[in-house]
ROVO-205835 format. One record per residue: residue in three letters; x, y, z negated of N, C-alpha, C in turn. Coordinates in nm, 4 decimals. Each point is the difference from the previous one (the first is absolute). Last residue first. Example, Ala and Ser with C-alpha at 12.3 -4.5 7.8 and 13.67 -1.06 7.14 Angstrom:
% residues 2
<site code="Ser" n_c1="1.2850" n_c2="-0.2250" n_c3="-0.7080" ca_c1="0.0820" ca_c2="0.1190" ca_c3="-0.0060" c_c1="-0.0770" c_c2="0.1090" c_c3="-0.0730"/>
<site code="Ala" n_c1="0.0290" n_c2="-0.5720" n_c3="0.0070" ca_c1="-0.0890" ca_c2="0.1190" ca_c3="0.0000" c_c1="0.0900" c_c2="0.1200" c_c3="0.0000"/>
% end
This chain:
% residues 103
<site code="Ala" n_c1="0.1728" n_c2="1.8316" n_c3="1.4703" ca_c1="0.0732" ca_c2="-0.0089" ca_c3="0.0929" c_c1="0.1202" c_c2="0.0877" c_c3="-0.0468"/>
<site code="Leu" n_c1="-0.5338" n_c2="-0.0685" n_c3="-0.1332" ca_c1="0.1506" ca_c2="-0.0161" ca_c3="-0.0276" c_c1="0.1191" c_c2="-0.0618" c_c3="0.0661"/>
<site code="Arg" n_c1="-0.5243" n_c2="0.2622" n_c3="0.0316" ca_c1="0.0248" ca_c2="-0.1248" ca_c3="0.0171" c_c1="0.2270" c_c2="0.0103" c_c3="-0.0436"/>
<site code="Val" n_c1="-0.5706" n_c2="0.0596" n_c3="-0.1492" ca_c1="0.1836" ca_c2="0.0925" ca_c3="-0.0559" c_c1="-0.0233" c_c2="-0.1026" c_c3="0.1132"/>
<site code="Pro" n_c1="-0.4814" n_c2="0.1664" n_c3="-0.0750" ca_c1="0.1192" ca_c2="-0.0692" ca_c3="0.0789" c_c1="0.1149" c_c2="0.0514" c_c3="-0.0272"/>
<site code="Asp" n_c1="-0.3984" n_c2="-0.0461" n_c3="-0.3725" ca_c1="0.0442" ca_c2="0.1285" ca_c3="0.1441" c_c1="0.1397" c_c2="-0.0462" c_c3="0.0269"/>
<site code="Gly" n_c1="-0.3445" n_c2="-0.1123" n_c3="-0.2585" ca_c1="-0.0443" ca_c2="-0.0954" ca_c3="0.0942" c_c1="0.1264" c_c2="0.1174" c_c3="0.1088"/>
<site code="Arg" n_c1="-0.1122" n_c2="-0.0451" n_c3="-0.5094" ca_c1="-0.0270" ca_c2="0.0844" ca_c3="0.0501" c_c1="-0.0073" c_c2="0.0186" c_c3="0.1862"/>
<site code="Gly" n_c1="0.0896" n_c2="-0.2895" n_c3="-0.3112" ca_c1="-0.1028" ca_c2="-0.0109" ca_c3="-0.0227" c_c1="-0.0259" c_c2="0.0751" c_c3="0.0306"/>
<site code="Ala" n_c1="0.5098" n_c2="0.0469" n_c3="-0.0677" ca_c1="-0.0800" ca_c2="-0.0800" ca_c3="-0.0044" c_c1="-0.1866" c_c2="0.0027" c_c3="-0.0319"/>
<site code="Ser" n_c1="0.4631" n_c2="0.3008" n_c3="0.0361" ca_c1="-0.1979" ca_c2="-0.0357" ca_c3="0.1225" c_c1="-0.0143" c_c2="-0.0898" c_c3="-0.0516"/>
<site code="Ala" n_c1="0.3143" n_c2="0.0713" n_c3="-0.3108" ca_c1="-0.0794" ca_c2="0.1595" ca_c3="0.0308" c_c1="-0.1007" c_c2="-0.0042" c_c3="0.0955"/>
<site code="Arg" n_c1="0.3275" n_c2="-0.3482" n_c3="-0.0324" ca_c1="-0.0990" ca_c2="-0.0285" ca_c3="-0.1353" c_c1="-0.0364" c_c2="0.1668" c_c3="-0.0059"/>
<site code="Arg" n_c1="0.2451" n_c2="-0.0850" n_c3="0.3773" ca_c1="-0.0961" ca_c2="-0.0813" ca_c3="0.0018" c_c1="-0.1456" c_c2="-0.0475" c_c3="-0.1717"/>
<site code="Leu" n_c1="0.4581" n_c2="0.3234" n_c3="0.0348" ca_c1="-0.1321" ca_c2="0.0470" ca_c3="0.0997" c_c1="-0.1287" c_c2="-0.0631" c_c3="0.0177"/>
<site code="Ala" n_c1="0.3949" n_c2="-0.1597" n_c3="-0.2677" ca_c1="-0.0399" ca_c2="0.0892" ca_c3="-0.0282" c_c1="-0.1685" c_c2="0.0575" c_c3="0.1217"/>
<site code="Arg" n_c1="0.2971" n_c2="-0.2987" n_c3="0.1634" ca_c1="-0.1022" ca_c2="-0.0898" ca_c3="-0.1959" c_c1="-0.0226" c_c2="0.1392" c_c3="-0.0390"/>
<site code="Thr" n_c1="0.2639" n_c2="0.2008" n_c3="0.3391" ca_c1="-0.1061" ca_c2="-0.1020" ca_c3="0.0753" c_c1="-0.1155" c_c2="-0.0995" c_c3="-0.0970"/>
<site code="Phe" n_c1="0.3848" n_c2="0.2329" n_c3="-0.2079" ca_c1="-0.0580" ca_c2="0.1165" ca_c3="0.1046" c_c1="-0.1001" c_c2="-0.1376" c_c3="0.0572"/>
<site code="Thr" n_c1="0.3367" n_c2="-0.2074" n_c3="-0.1899" ca_c1="-0.0883" ca_c2="0.0713" ca_c3="-0.1158" c_c1="-0.1172" c_c2="0.0657" c_c3="0.0145"/>
<site code="Ser" n_c1="0.2953" n_c2="-0.1649" n_c3="0.3304" ca_c1="-0.1013" ca_c2="-0.1025" ca_c3="-0.0319" c_c1="-0.0698" c_c2="0.0630" c_c3="-0.0986"/>
<site code="Tyr" n_c1="0.3793" n_c2="0.2826" n_c3="0.1433" ca_c1="-0.1650" ca_c2="0.0004" ca_c3="0.0784" c_c1="-0.0606" c_c2="-0.1078" c_c3="-0.0318"/>
<site code="Thr" n_c1="0.2587" n_c2="0.2197" n_c3="-0.3340" ca_c1="0.0768" ca_c2="-0.0556" ca_c3="0.0711" c_c1="-0.1760" c_c2="-0.0605" c_c3="0.1407"/>
<site code="Gly" n_c1="0.0791" n_c2="0.4827" n_c3="-0.3116" ca_c1="-0.0482" ca_c2="-0.1831" ca_c3="-0.0138" c_c1="0.0865" c_c2="-0.0654" c_c3="0.0678"/>
<site code="Glu" n_c1="0.0075" n_c2="0.5603" n_c3="-0.0970" ca_c1="0.0664" ca_c2="-0.1657" ca_c3="-0.0579" c_c1="-0.0016" c_c2="-0.1202" c_c3="0.0355"/>
<site code="Tyr" n_c1="-0.1918" n_c2="0.5115" n_c3="0.1724" ca_c1="-0.0601" ca_c2="-0.1281" ca_c3="-0.0516" c_c1="0.0855" c_c2="-0.1200" c_c3="0.0319"/>
<site code="Gly" n_c1="-0.0039" n_c2="0.5096" n_c3="0.1169" ca_c1="0.0382" ca_c2="-0.0066" ca_c3="-0.1045" c_c1="0.0110" c_c2="-0.1330" c_c3="-0.0739"/>
<site code="Pro" n_c1="-0.0558" n_c2="0.2464" n_c3="0.4339" ca_c1="-0.0336" ca_c2="0.0830" ca_c3="-0.1166" c_c1="0.0011" c_c2="-0.1156" c_c3="-0.1394"/>
<site code="Glu" n_c1="0.0715" n_c2="-0.1830" n_c3="0.4011" ca_c1="0.0877" ca_c2="0.1254" ca_c3="0.0466" c_c1="-0.0371" c_c2="0.0760" c_c3="-0.1254"/>
<site code="Thr" n_c1="-0.2193" n_c2="-0.4219" n_c3="0.0212" ca_c1="0.1595" ca_c2="-0.0175" ca_c3="-0.0526" c_c1="0.0885" c_c2="0.1497" c_c3="0.0667"/>
<site code="Val" n_c1="-0.4608" n_c2="-0.1013" n_c3="0.1440" ca_c1="-0.0102" ca_c2="-0.0007" ca_c3="-0.1928" c_c1="0.1166" c_c2="0.0681" c_c3="-0.0338"/>
<site code="Glu" n_c1="-0.0576" n_c2="-0.1338" n_c3="0.4444" ca_c1="-0.0380" ca_c2="0.1179" ca_c3="0.0054" c_c1="0.0083" c_c2="0.0544" c_c3="-0.1588"/>
<site code="Asp" n_c1="0.1267" n_c2="-0.4361" n_c3="0.1427" ca_c1="0.0730" ca_c2="0.1101" ca_c3="0.1035" c_c1="-0.0024" c_c2="0.1827" c_c3="-0.1229"/>
<site code="Phe" n_c1="-0.3781" n_c2="-0.3834" n_c3="-0.0070" ca_c1="0.1492" ca_c2="0.0047" ca_c3="-0.0982" c_c1="0.1621" c_c2="0.1039" c_c3="0.0377"/>
<site code="Leu" n_c1="-0.4059" n_c2="-0.0451" n_c3="0.2773" ca_c1="-0.0496" ca_c2="0.0259" ca_c3="-0.1296" c_c1="0.0906" c_c2="0.0335" c_c3="-0.1035"/>
<site code="Thr" n_c1="0.0479" n_c2="-0.2440" n_c3="0.4250" ca_c1="0.0251" ca_c2="0.1404" ca_c3="-0.0133" c_c1="-0.0612" c_c2="0.0810" c_c3="-0.0723"/>
<site code="Ser" n_c1="0.0587" n_c2="-0.4654" n_c3="-0.0413" ca_c1="0.0798" ca_c2="0.0127" ca_c3="0.0304" c_c1="0.0317" c_c2="0.1347" c_c3="-0.0169"/>
<site code="Ala" n_c1="-0.4397" n_c2="-0.1694" n_c3="-0.0205" ca_c1="0.0710" ca_c2="-0.0358" ca_c3="-0.0951" c_c1="0.1158" c_c2="0.0310" c_c3="-0.0023"/>
<site code="Trp" n_c1="-0.3473" n_c2="0.2034" n_c3="0.3970" ca_c1="0.0920" ca_c2="-0.1153" ca_c3="-0.0355" c_c1="0.0674" c_c2="-0.0247" c_c3="-0.1919"/>
<site code="Ser" n_c1="-0.5019" n_c2="0.1397" n_c3="0.2357" ca_c1="0.1267" ca_c2="0.0795" ca_c3="-0.0222" c_c1="0.1179" c_c2="-0.1047" c_c3="-0.0724"/>
<site code="His" n_c1="-0.5232" n_c2="0.0242" n_c3="0.1796" ca_c1="0.1253" ca_c2="-0.0749" ca_c3="0.0555" c_c1="0.1701" c_c2="0.0706" c_c3="0.0208"/>
<site code="Pro" n_c1="-0.4148" n_c2="0.2564" n_c3="-0.1939" ca_c1="0.0381" ca_c2="-0.1324" ca_c3="-0.0752" c_c1="0.0404" c_c2="-0.0951" c_c3="0.0555"/>
<site code="Asp" n_c1="0.0004" n_c2="0.5184" n_c3="-0.0267" ca_c1="0.0587" ca_c2="-0.0672" ca_c3="0.1491" c_c1="-0.0111" c_c2="-0.1175" c_c3="-0.1035"/>
<site code="Asp" n_c1="-0.1842" n_c2="0.3454" n_c3="-0.2139" ca_c1="-0.0003" ca_c2="0.1182" ca_c3="0.0952" c_c1="0.0970" c_c2="-0.1460" c_c3="0.0696"/>
<site code="Ala" n_c1="-0.0679" n_c2="-0.1575" n_c3="-0.4027" ca_c1="-0.1285" ca_c2="0.0005" ca_c3="0.0448" c_c1="-0.0025" c_c2="0.0862" c_c3="0.0914"/>
<site code="Leu" n_c1="0.3991" n_c2="-0.1681" n_c3="-0.1524" ca_c1="-0.0626" ca_c2="-0.1001" ca_c3="0.0518" c_c1="-0.1506" c_c2="0.0294" c_c3="0.0738"/>
<site code="Arg" n_c1="0.2506" n_c2="0.3935" n_c3="-0.1922" ca_c1="0.0839" ca_c2="-0.0996" ca_c3="0.1274" c_c1="-0.1009" c_c2="-0.1144" c_c3="0.0143"/>
<site code="Gln" n_c1="-0.1172" n_c2="0.1571" n_c3="-0.4250" ca_c1="-0.0215" ca_c2="0.0828" ca_c3="0.1068" c_c1="0.0710" c_c2="-0.0854" c_c3="0.1782"/>
<site code="Arg" n_c1="0.1163" n_c2="-0.1970" n_c3="-0.3918" ca_c1="-0.1545" ca_c2="-0.0664" ca_c3="0.0121" c_c1="-0.0738" c_c2="0.1357" c_c3="0.1300"/>
<site code="Cys" n_c1="0.4708" n_c2="0.0210" n_c3="-0.2328" ca_c1="0.0311" ca_c2="-0.1068" ca_c3="0.1529" c_c1="-0.2164" c_c2="-0.0243" c_c3="0.0075"/>
<site code="Tyr" n_c1="0.2043" n_c2="0.3734" n_c3="-0.2607" ca_c1="0.0156" ca_c2="-0.0071" ca_c3="0.1300" c_c1="-0.0503" c_c2="-0.0815" c_c3="0.0685"/>
<site code="Pro" n_c1="-0.1302" n_c2="-0.0625" n_c3="-0.4353" ca_c1="-0.0878" ca_c2="0.1293" ca_c3="0.0839" c_c1="0.1178" c_c2="-0.0314" c_c3="0.1275"/>
<site code="Leu" n_c1="0.2486" n_c2="-0.2432" n_c3="-0.2494" ca_c1="-0.1518" ca_c2="-0.0473" ca_c3="-0.0196" c_c1="-0.0768" c_c2="0.0789" c_c3="0.0607"/>
<site code="Phe" n_c1="0.4209" n_c2="0.0334" n_c3="-0.1723" ca_c1="-0.0387" ca_c2="0.0345" ca_c3="0.1455" c_c1="-0.0368" c_c2="-0.1099" c_c3="0.0437"/>
<site code="Pro" n_c1="0.0923" n_c2="0.0956" n_c3="-0.4971" ca_c1="0.0158" ca_c2="0.1081" ca_c3="0.1096" c_c1="-0.0026" c_c2="0.0305" c_c3="0.0984"/>
<site code="Val" n_c1="-0.0190" n_c2="-0.4346" n_c3="-0.1802" ca_c1="-0.0972" ca_c2="0.1192" ca_c3="-0.0394" c_c1="-0.0128" c_c2="0.1472" c_c3="0.0548"/>
<site code="Phe" n_c1="0.3198" n_c2="-0.4606" n_c3="0.0584" ca_c1="-0.0667" ca_c2="0.0302" ca_c3="0.0567" c_c1="-0.0250" c_c2="0.1680" c_c3="0.0062"/>
<site code="Ala" n_c1="0.2691" n_c2="-0.2071" n_c3="-0.2886" ca_c1="0.0529" ca_c2="0.1067" ca_c3="0.0320" c_c1="-0.1024" c_c2="0.0677" c_c3="0.1493"/>
<site code="Asp" n_c1="-0.0981" n_c2="-0.2011" n_c3="-0.5218" ca_c1="-0.0349" ca_c2="-0.0575" ca_c3="0.0821" c_c1="0.0539" c_c2="0.0920" c_c3="0.1562"/>
<site code="Pro" n_c1="0.2010" n_c2="-0.0831" n_c3="-0.4729" ca_c1="-0.0930" ca_c2="0.0539" ca_c3="0.0244" c_c1="0.0497" c_c2="-0.0342" c_c3="0.2011"/>
<site code="Gly" n_c1="0.0874" n_c2="-0.4332" n_c3="-0.3980" ca_c1="0.0608" ca_c2="0.1608" ca_c3="0.0302" c_c1="-0.1114" c_c2="0.1290" c_c3="0.1112"/>
<site code="Glu" n_c1="-0.0762" n_c2="-0.4356" n_c3="-0.4222" ca_c1="0.0517" ca_c2="0.0678" ca_c3="0.1905" c_c1="0.0680" c_c2="0.1507" c_c3="0.0116"/>
<site code="Arg" n_c1="0.1456" n_c2="-0.4354" n_c3="-0.2308" ca_c1="-0.0378" ca_c2="0.0797" ca_c3="-0.0635" c_c1="-0.0239" c_c2="0.0735" c_c3="0.1463"/>
<site code="Arg" n_c1="-0.1026" n_c2="-0.5257" n_c3="-0.1682" ca_c1="0.0876" ca_c2="0.0412" ca_c3="0.0180" c_c1="-0.0828" c_c2="0.2024" c_c3="0.0198"/>
<site code="Lys" n_c1="-0.0096" n_c2="-0.5274" n_c3="-0.3194" ca_c1="-0.0912" ca_c2="0.1448" ca_c3="0.1608" c_c1="0.1152" c_c2="0.1311" c_c3="0.0031"/>
<site code="Gly" n_c1="0.0819" n_c2="-0.4550" n_c3="-0.2648" ca_c1="-0.0698" ca_c2="-0.0327" ca_c3="0.1451" c_c1="-0.0006" c_c2="0.1318" c_c3="0.0930"/>
<site code="Pro" n_c1="0.0676" n_c2="0.0509" n_c3="-0.5295" ca_c1="0.0015" ca_c2="-0.1156" ca_c3="0.0498" c_c1="-0.0815" c_c2="-0.0472" c_c3="0.1731"/>
<site code="Thr" n_c1="0.0566" n_c2="0.5044" n_c3="-0.2472" ca_c1="-0.1155" ca_c2="-0.0920" ca_c3="-0.0842" c_c1="0.0188" c_c2="-0.1276" c_c3="0.1276"/>
<site code="Arg" n_c1="0.2436" n_c2="0.4583" n_c3="-0.2606" ca_c1="-0.0339" ca_c2="-0.0461" ca_c3="0.1540" c_c1="-0.1140" c_c2="-0.1443" c_c3="-0.0308"/>
<site code="Glu" n_c1="0.1103" n_c2="0.3403" n_c3="-0.3843" ca_c1="-0.0058" ca_c2="0.0592" ca_c3="0.0933" c_c1="-0.0016" c_c2="-0.0607" c_c3="0.1931"/>
<site code="Gly" n_c1="0.0308" n_c2="-0.1924" n_c3="-0.4865" ca_c1="-0.1398" ca_c2="-0.0026" ca_c3="0.0859" c_c1="0.0148" c_c2="0.1029" c_c3="0.0573"/>
<site code="Asn" n_c1="0.3516" n_c2="-0.1660" n_c3="-0.2541" ca_c1="-0.0750" ca_c2="0.1528" ca_c3="-0.0272" c_c1="-0.0890" c_c2="0.0339" c_c3="0.0208"/>
<site code="Leu" n_c1="0.2251" n_c2="-0.4184" n_c3="0.1294" ca_c1="-0.0385" ca_c2="-0.0107" ca_c3="-0.1541" c_c1="-0.0530" c_c2="0.1370" c_c3="-0.0470"/>
<site code="Tyr" n_c1="0.1447" n_c2="-0.0614" n_c3="0.5023" ca_c1="-0.1174" ca_c2="-0.0454" ca_c3="-0.1012" c_c1="-0.0359" c_c2="-0.0167" c_c3="-0.1155"/>
<site code="Ala" n_c1="0.3639" n_c2="0.2742" n_c3="0.2103" ca_c1="-0.1170" ca_c2="0.0453" ca_c3="-0.0330" c_c1="-0.1371" c_c2="-0.0714" c_c3="-0.0081"/>
<site code="Arg" n_c1="0.4501" n_c2="-0.1941" n_c3="-0.1203" ca_c1="-0.0820" ca_c2="0.1320" ca_c3="-0.0283" c_c1="-0.1260" c_c2="0.0072" c_c3="0.0151"/>
<site code="Ile" n_c1="0.2075" n_c2="-0.2667" n_c3="0.2980" ca_c1="-0.0939" ca_c2="-0.0924" ca_c3="-0.1592" c_c1="0.0219" c_c2="0.1745" c_c3="-0.0603"/>
<site code="Thr" n_c1="0.1802" n_c2="0.1019" n_c3="0.3384" ca_c1="-0.1516" ca_c2="-0.0634" ca_c3="0.0717" c_c1="-0.0673" c_c2="-0.0204" c_c3="-0.1238"/>
<site code="Lys" n_c1="0.4382" n_c2="0.1110" n_c3="-0.0190" ca_c1="-0.0918" ca_c2="0.1206" ca_c3="-0.0163" c_c1="-0.1102" c_c2="-0.0735" c_c3="-0.0128"/>
<site code="Arg" n_c1="0.3742" n_c2="-0.3095" n_c3="0.0477" ca_c1="-0.0983" ca_c2="0.0892" ca_c3="-0.1183" c_c1="-0.0606" c_c2="0.0491" c_c3="-0.0364"/>
<site code="Asp" n_c1="0.0505" n_c2="-0.3183" n_c3="0.4460" ca_c1="0.0760" ca_c2="0.0857" ca_c3="-0.0615" c_c1="-0.1580" c_c2="0.0718" c_c3="-0.1112"/>
<site code="Arg" n_c1="-0.0134" n_c2="-0.5036" n_c3="0.1423" ca_c1="-0.0729" ca_c2="0.1299" ca_c3="0.0061" c_c1="0.1419" c_c2="0.1331" c_c3="-0.0138"/>
<site code="Gly" n_c1="-0.0547" n_c2="-0.5421" n_c3="-0.0669" ca_c1="0.0618" ca_c2="0.0614" ca_c3="0.1416" c_c1="-0.0894" c_c2="0.1249" c_c3="0.0093"/>
<site code="Leu" n_c1="-0.0224" n_c2="-0.2442" n_c3="-0.3688" ca_c1="-0.1564" ca_c2="-0.0120" ca_c3="0.0385" c_c1="0.1375" c_c2="0.0011" c_c3="0.1328"/>
<site code="His" n_c1="0.2358" n_c2="-0.0134" n_c3="-0.3180" ca_c1="-0.1300" ca_c2="-0.1175" ca_c3="0.0398" c_c1="-0.0275" c_c2="0.0155" c_c3="0.1053"/>
<site code="Arg" n_c1="0.2767" n_c2="0.3706" n_c3="-0.1273" ca_c1="0.0299" ca_c2="-0.0922" ca_c3="0.0359" c_c1="-0.0363" c_c2="-0.1566" c_c3="0.0614"/>
<site code="Ala" n_c1="-0.2556" n_c2="0.3304" n_c3="-0.2221" ca_c1="0.0123" ca_c2="0.0812" ca_c3="0.1280" c_c1="0.1179" c_c2="-0.1028" c_c3="0.0997"/>
<site code="Ile" n_c1="-0.0268" n_c2="-0.0399" n_c3="-0.4969" ca_c1="-0.1460" ca_c2="0.0042" ca_c3="0.0778" c_c1="0.0037" c_c2="-0.0048" c_c3="0.1425"/>
<site code="Ala" n_c1="0.3252" n_c2="0.1158" n_c3="-0.2964" ca_c1="-0.0177" ca_c2="-0.1358" ca_c3="0.0248" c_c1="-0.1129" c_c2="-0.0841" c_c3="0.0789"/>
<site code="Ser" n_c1="0.0663" n_c2="0.5120" n_c3="-0.1326" ca_c1="0.1305" ca_c2="-0.0840" ca_c3="0.1625" c_c1="-0.0379" c_c2="-0.1951" c_c3="-0.0025"/>
<site code="Ile" n_c1="-0.2749" n_c2="0.2807" n_c3="-0.2996" ca_c1="0.0222" ca_c2="-0.0086" ca_c3="0.1368" c_c1="0.0729" c_c2="-0.0653" c_c3="0.0768"/>
<site code="Thr" n_c1="-0.0266" n_c2="-0.2705" n_c3="-0.4364" ca_c1="0.0547" ca_c2="0.1828" ca_c3="-0.0185" c_c1="-0.0903" c_c2="0.0593" c_c3="0.1670"/>
<site code="Trp" n_c1="-0.1563" n_c2="-0.3673" n_c3="-0.3195" ca_c1="0.0025" ca_c2="-0.0058" ca_c3="0.1032" c_c1="0.0137" c_c2="0.1671" c_c3="-0.0272"/>
<site code="Gly" n_c1="-0.2759" n_c2="-0.2165" n_c3="-0.2934" ca_c1="0.1621" ca_c2="0.0657" ca_c3="-0.0463" c_c1="0.1399" c_c2="0.0168" c_c3="0.0851"/>
<site code="Gln" n_c1="-0.5163" n_c2="-0.1656" n_c3="0.0159" ca_c1="0.0245" ca_c2="-0.0775" ca_c3="-0.0251" c_c1="0.1851" c_c2="0.0342" c_c3="-0.1065"/>
<site code="Arg" n_c1="-0.3551" n_c2="0.2453" n_c3="0.2829" ca_c1="-0.0472" ca_c2="-0.0632" ca_c3="-0.1904" c_c1="0.0781" c_c2="-0.0605" c_c3="0.0192"/>
<site code="Arg" n_c1="0.1289" n_c2="0.1432" n_c3="0.4023" ca_c1="0.0596" ca_c2="0.1075" ca_c3="-0.1263" c_c1="-0.0713" c_c2="-0.1112" c_c3="-0.1314"/>
<site code="Leu" n_c1="-0.1029" n_c2="-0.2702" n_c3="0.3584" ca_c1="0.1168" ca_c2="-0.0108" ca_c3="-0.0837" c_c1="0.0311" c_c2="0.1386" c_c3="-0.0187"/>
<site code="Ala" n_c1="-0.4574" n_c2="0.0395" n_c3="0.0889" ca_c1="0.0527" ca_c2="-0.1144" ca_c3="-0.0352" c_c1="0.1247" c_c2="-0.0485" c_c3="-0.0661"/>
<site code="His" n_c1="-0.0927" n_c2="0.3408" n_c3="0.2758" ca_c1="-0.0503" ca_c2="0.0051" ca_c3="-0.1187" c_c1="-0.0066" c_c2="-0.1080" c_c3="-0.0735"/>
<site code="Ala" n_c1="0.1243" n_c2="-0.0290" n_c3="0.4736" ca_c1="0.1239" ca_c2="0.0705" ca_c3="-0.0911" c_c1="-0.0660" c_c2="0.0218" c_c3="-0.1719"/>
<site code="Asp" n_c1="-0.1773" n_c2="-0.4811" n_c3="0.2775" ca_c1="-0.0181" ca_c2="0.2130" ca_c3="0.0280" c_c1="0.0949" c_c2="0.0162" c_c3="-0.0553"/>
<site code="Met" n_c1="-0.0136" n_c2="-0.4694" n_c3="0.1853" ca_c1="0.0279" ca_c2="0.0335" ca_c3="-0.2099" c_c1="-0.0370" c_c2="0.1482" c_c3="0.0919"/>
% end
């Protein structure tokens, strides 16, 4: 049963939250249409500002190691983890044939 049906039956937000095992603020957001069940909010991609730099580095040296690129972008302010960085790097170079060595 969804939160909207329970609310129509007169349940309080607190009771719905307890019944569904969710936080009251989450239930309130669902009922107000601010959130959609099953979808996570996506934050800004921390990799985007560093994409041109990484593309240029890979164009200059196609055999660059991802760990070297990660070290180079953390100095100017990249705050993501190494695994997040390599996932974004793979996504950015997918289909381009860029050989990125991961280590």
